[in-house]
C-alpha positions, 0 to 999 in steps of 0.5 A: 499500499502506498502513501496515498492509498487509505481503505474506505470504511464506508460499506455504502460506498465498497466500490472505491478506491483509495487513491487520491484522483490526478491534479489533471481529473481534478483540474477537469473536474473543477473547469467542468464545475464552472461551466455548471455554477455558470447556469448555477449564478445566472439562475441565481441572479436572475432570481435575485434581480427579479426580487428585487426589481434591481436593473443594473448589476451593481445595484445592492453589490454586496447583497448580490455578492452574499446571495451569490456567495450563498447560493453556490454553497447550498449547491455544493452542500447538497451535492456533498451530502447527497453523495459527497458527488456534484455532476463534474465531480460523478463524470471525474470518477471523484467523490469527497469523503471524511478523512476516516472514510465515512459520510461527512458531517455538516461542519466538514461541508461547511469548513470546507466549502468556506476554506476553499476560497481563501486560497484563490482570492489570496491569490486574486489579491496577491496578483491583482496588487502586482499587476496594479504596481507593475501595469499589466492587465490584471484581469488576463492574471487572473484567469490564467493564474487562479484556478492552479493556485489551489493546486500549489499545496497538494504537490508539498503533501504526501497525499496530495489533498488540498489544503482545504481538505487536509484542513476541513478533514475531508479528501477526495478519493477516485470512484471507480464507474459503476457498471449498471449506471 
């Protein structure tokens, strides 16, 4: 058994593998998640604009951002609670579970959701500051660099897990595809 392996103890998910998904699969799942989240945020924004009768994206900006943060959080929490997987995670055969191998607690899921924003937001702030000082177009750096920042800590841990997973007591595992979908 190598250092990336950890046996699953949840009998409901006996078809899981104990290996950490590759960075490429996790990144592909994140990009797919971004496409899906576009639809979630579009619908949530439409609902917000309808309920508040706002006609411009900057009207009630702080309230809108809080609403979208909560909406995205509810999306993730519902998916993680039901099966430990969002649709992109299912497509890429990745599942979220606790480090003990069991199902996730609400505290773990909320902690993971809050923490998964920290590295990209901190990185965005640093890139924006550097771009402002150097004169480079900051928006290009945000698009190119920010999604990769969350992977930096995975290179410095033995099991290759994300920092927010380690801090929340969760882990991503590979799941074998079902023979009978």
